[in-house]
C-alpha positions as CSV (number, residue, x, y, z in Angstrom):
1,M,-27.6,-90.0,114.3
2,L,-24.6,-90.9,116.3
3,I,-26.0,-92.9,118.7
4,G,-23.1,-93.9,121.3
5,G,-21.7,-95.7,122.9
6,N,-21.7,-93.4,126.3
7,R,-17.9,-92.4,127.0
8,C,-16.6,-94.0,123.5
9,G,-15.5,-90.7,122.0
10,T,-18.3,-89.6,120.1
11,T,-18.0,-86.2,121.1
12,A,-14.7,-85.8,118.8
13,L,-16.4,-87.4,116.2
14,H,-19.3,-85.3,116.4
15,R,-17.5,-82.1,116.4
16,A,-15.6,-83.1,113.3
17,L,-18.7,-84.0,111.4
18,I,-20.2,-80.5,112.4
19,E,-18.0,-78.7,110.5
20,H,-18.6,-80.1,107.4
21,P,-20.9,-78.0,105.3
22,L,-23.4,-79.9,104.2
23,V,-24.1,-81.6,107.8
24,A,-26.5,-79.5,110.3
25,P,-26.4,-80.0,113.9
26,P,-28.8,-79.2,116.2
27,V,-29.3,-75.5,117.2
28,L,-28.5,-75.9,120.9
29,H,-27.2,-79.3,122.2
30,K,-25.5,-82.0,120.3
31,G,-27.8,-84.5,121.4
32,V,-31.5,-83.8,121.9
33,N,-32.3,-86.9,123.5
34,Y,-35.7,-86.9,122.3
35,F,-36.0,-90.7,121.3
36,D,-34.8,-91.6,124.7
37,V,-36.0,-89.5,127.3
38,N,-38.2,-86.9,126.0
39,Y,-40.6,-88.5,123.1
40,H,-43.6,-87.4,125.0
41,R,-43.2,-84.1,124.4
42,G,-44.1,-84.8,120.2
43,P,-42.6,-84.2,116.8
44,D,-42.9,-80.5,117.0
45,W,-40.6,-80.2,120.1
46,Y,-38.1,-82.3,118.1
47,A,-38.1,-80.4,115.3
48,G,-37.8,-77.1,116.7
49,H,-34.0,-78.3,118.0
50,F,-32.7,-78.2,114.0
51,P,-32.3,-75.4,111.4
52,T,-35.0,-74.4,109.2
53,R,-34.2,-75.7,105.7
54,V,-33.6,-72.3,104.4
55,G,-31.2,-71.8,107.0
56,A,-29.4,-75.4,106.7
57,R,-29.1,-74.8,102.9
58,L,-27.5,-70.9,103.5
59,R,-24.8,-72.4,105.8
60,S,-23.7,-75.3,103.2
61,G,-23.2,-72.5,100.7
62,Q,-24.0,-75.0,98.3
63,R,-27.5,-75.1,95.9
64,D,-27.2,-78.5,94.3
65,R,-27.0,-80.5,97.7
66,R,-29.3,-81.1,100.4
67,P,-27.7,-81.1,104.1
68,L,-28.2,-84.0,106.1
69,V,-29.7,-83.6,109.8
70,M,-28.0,-85.2,112.3
71,E,-27.9,-85.2,116.3
72,A,-25.6,-87.2,118.4
73,T,-27.5,-88.8,121.6
74,G,-25.3,-91.8,122.9
75,Y,-28.5,-92.9,125.2
76,Y,-30.4,-94.0,121.9
77,L,-28.0,-97.0,121.7
78,D,-29.1,-98.3,125.1
79,H,-32.8,-96.8,126.0
80,P,-35.3,-100.1,125.8
81,A,-37.6,-98.1,123.3
82,A,-35.3,-96.1,121.5
83,A,-34.9,-98.0,118.4
84,A,-38.3,-99.1,117.9
85,R,-39.5,-95.2,117.9
86,I,-36.8,-94.4,115.6
87,Q,-38.1,-96.9,113.2
88,R,-41.6,-95.7,113.6
89,D,-41.1,-92.0,113.0
90,L,-38.1,-91.9,110.9
91,P,-37.2,-95.5,109.3
92,D,-34.5,-94.0,106.5
93,T,-32.0,-93.0,109.4
94,K,-28.3,-94.1,109.3
95,F,-26.4,-94.5,112.3
96,V,-22.8,-94.0,113.8
97,V,-21.7,-96.5,116.5
98,M,-18.8,-95.4,117.9
99,L,-18.0,-98.6,120.5
100,R,-14.6,-98.7,123.1
101,D,-13.1,-101.5,125.4
102,P,-16.3,-102.6,127.8
103,V,-14.0,-102.8,130.7
104,E,-12.6,-99.2,130.2
105,R,-15.9,-97.8,128.8
106,A,-17.8,-99.1,132.1
107,H,-15.2,-97.9,134.6
108,S,-15.1,-94.2,132.6
109,A,-18.9,-93.8,133.4
110,H,-18.4,-94.3,136.7
111,R,-15.5,-92.2,137.0
112,H,-17.6,-89.7,135.2
113,N,-20.4,-89.9,137.5
114,V,-18.4,-89.4,140.4
115,A,-16.8,-86.2,138.9
116,R,-20.4,-84.8,138.6
117,G,-21.5,-85.4,142.0
118,M,-24.2,-88.1,140.4
119,E,-22.7,-90.6,142.2
120,H,-20.9,-91.4,145.5
121,L,-20.5,-95.2,145.5
122,S,-17.1,-97.2,144.6
123,F,-17.3,-99.0,141.4
124,E,-17.5,-101.7,143.0
125,E,-20.0,-101.4,144.9
126,V,-22.3,-100.0,141.7
127,I,-21.5,-103.0,140.0
128,D,-22.9,-105.3,142.9
129,L,-25.9,-103.0,143.0
130,E,-26.7,-102.7,139.7
131,A,-29.3,-105.4,139.3
132,E,-31.0,-103.9,142.4
133,R,-31.1,-100.4,141.5
134,N,-32.4,-101.6,138.1
135,A,-35.3,-104.0,139.1
136,G,-38.4,-102.9,137.4
137,E,-36.8,-100.2,135.7
138,V,-37.3,-101.0,132.0
139,E,-41.1,-101.7,132.4
140,R,-41.3,-98.5,133.9
141,M,-40.1,-96.8,130.9
142,L,-41.9,-99.0,128.5
143,A,-45.3,-98.0,130.1
144,D,-44.5,-94.6,130.4
145,A,-42.7,-92.5,127.9
146,S,-42.7,-89.6,130.7
147,Y,-40.4,-91.8,132.7
148,E,-36.8,-90.8,132.7
149,S,-34.7,-93.8,134.9
150,W,-31.9,-92.6,136.8
151,A,-30.5,-96.0,137.7
152,H,-30.8,-97.1,134.1
153,R,-29.1,-94.2,132.5
154,H,-26.3,-93.7,134.8
155,A,-26.3,-96.5,137.3
156,S,-26.2,-99.7,134.8
157,P,-22.0,-99.1,133.8
158,V,-21.9,-102.8,133.2
159,R,-24.9,-103.5,131.0
160,R,-24.2,-100.5,128.8
161,S,-21.4,-102.3,127.8
162,Q,-23.1,-105.2,126.7
163,Y,-23.0,-103.9,123.0
164,V,-24.5,-106.5,120.9
165,D,-27.5,-106.9,123.0
166,R,-28.2,-103.3,121.4
167,L,-27.0,-103.6,117.8
168,E,-28.7,-106.9,117.2
169,E,-31.7,-104.4,117.6
170,Y,-30.6,-101.8,115.3
171,F,-29.1,-104.4,112.8
172,E,-32.5,-106.2,112.7
173,R,-34.6,-103.0,112.7
174,F,-33.0,-101.1,110.2
175,G,-30.5,-103.6,108.0
176,R,-27.2,-103.7,108.3
177,D,-26.9,-101.0,105.5
178,Q,-28.2,-98.3,107.7
179,V,-25.3,-98.8,110.8
180,L,-21.9,-98.0,110.8
181,V,-20.3,-99.3,113.9
182,L,-16.4,-97.8,114.6
183,F,-13.9,-98.2,117.4
184,S,-12.5,-95.5,119.3
185,E,-9.1,-97.5,120.0
186,E,-8.8,-97.2,116.0
187,Y,-10.3,-93.6,115.8
188,S,-8.4,-92.0,118.3
189,E,-5.1,-93.6,116.8
190,R,-5.8,-92.9,113.3
191,P,-8.9,-91.2,113.0
192,E,-8.5,-90.3,109.1
193,P,-9.3,-93.4,107.6
194,D,-12.3,-94.0,110.0
195,F,-13.6,-90.2,109.4
196,D,-13.5,-90.9,105.5
197,R,-15.9,-94.4,106.0
198,V,-18.5,-91.8,107.8
199,L,-18.6,-89.5,105.0
200,E,-18.8,-92.5,102.3
201,F,-21.3,-94.2,104.5
202,L,-23.4,-90.9,104.6
203,D,-22.6,-89.9,101.0
204,L,-20.7,-86.7,101.5
205,P,-18.2,-85.4,99.8
206,P,-14.4,-85.7,100.9
207,F,-13.8,-83.3,104.0
208,R,-11.1,-82.4,106.3
209,P,-12.2,-80.5,109.9
210,E,-10.1,-76.9,110.0
211,A,-9.5,-78.1,113.7
212,G,-8.5,-81.3,113.1
213,F,-9.7,-84.2,115.3
214,G,-9.3,-83.2,118.8
215,R,-9.9,-85.4,121.9
216,W,-13.5,-84.1,124.1
217,N,-14.1,-85.0,127.4
218,A,-11.4,-87.4,127.6
219,S,-11.1,-88.7,131.0
220,P,-7.8,-89.0,132.7
221,P,-6.3,-93.0,132.8
222,A,-7.2,-94.5,136.3
223,D,-6.1,-97.6,137.4
224,L,-8.6,-100.5,138.4
225,A,-8.0,-103.4,140.8
226,P,-7.0,-106.4,139.1
227,A,-9.9,-108.6,140.7
228,T,-12.3,-106.2,139.1
229,R,-10.8,-106.1,135.5
230,R,-10.9,-110.1,135.8
231,R,-14.5,-110.1,136.8
232,L,-15.6,-107.6,134.0
233,R,-13.2,-109.6,131.2
234,E,-15.0,-112.8,132.3
235,H,-18.5,-111.2,132.1
236,Y,-17.8,-109.6,128.9
237,Q,-16.2,-112.5,127.0
238,P,-19.5,-114.2,125.6
239,F,-20.5,-110.7,124.5
240,D,-17.8,-109.8,122.7
241,E,-17.9,-113.1,120.8
242,R,-21.0,-112.7,119.8
243,L,-20.3,-108.6,118.7
244,A,-17.0,-110.2,116.7
245,E,-19.4,-112.5,115.1
246,L,-22.0,-110.1,114.4
247,L,-19.4,-107.9,113.0
248,G,-17.2,-109.9,111.1
249,R,-14.1,-109.0,112.4
250,P,-12.2,-109.2,115.9
251,L,-12.3,-106.5,118.5
252,P,-10.0,-104.2,119.1
253,W,-9.3,-104.8,122.8
254,P,-8.1,-107.6,124.8
255,D,-9.8,-110.5,126.6
256,V,-9.2,-112.2,129.5
257,D,-6.5,-114.1,128.4
258,S,-4.6,-111.5,126.5
259,D,-5.4,-108.2,128.9
260,P,-1.7,-106.8,129.6
261,A,-2.9,-105.8,133.0
262,L,-3.6,-109.3,134.1
263,T,-0.6,-110.8,133.0
264,V,2.1,-111.8,135.5
265,P,5.5,-111.8,134.8
266,A,7.4,-115.2,134.7
267,M,9.7,-115.7,137.5
268,S,13.3,-115.6,136.7
């Protein structure tokens, strides 16, 4: 499962992976959204979104290797019940996670919602109202598997960039050997090494997609008010410190002290 994060470049990785002959994607959409918003529909509904074993083997053109079934649902990383549901139903699943600068991801998510007509408030207003809009939503989601929270999924740009909270749960439930974390900044700059890491992680033979490593659903760069950027950098600082410690490596995005957008040139 490619489980996010949202607006982190997962579509590009998904499209490269599904070209591999030993990867069998869903038959309709890259994301099935079963373990988050459709869990009440049951396992037969979920299974119906994937090719049959015979069809997957024919597509692979190989008799001695079983294809891997994959889906890419970015909300699995953030939904409060998804990890527990996957652990219960498919405990041997492997997960690939793509992360992005949390400030840029949050801002991109807001612009994406505005472009789709799903949001009319400014980014700053959405940040200010996030807690109020989400009051009681997690409790409702956990109490009713059929309840889909618009606010939790689409009006939570700040929380959805607090990656470490969710990654800790996936690491605890599945172990580190079942979770591979990548960074969109590194994948965008040099996709080949990270793609090879994914293939090795999934025990797949070497492969290069015929269409190359394109960018999909990319949003154009947009200015962010320095005060808002600083506010978010300061907010994410403790989360990013925990994330770097969890992963055992520095993160490829700036902090509040190194963000070039917040650096004031010295007066001559």
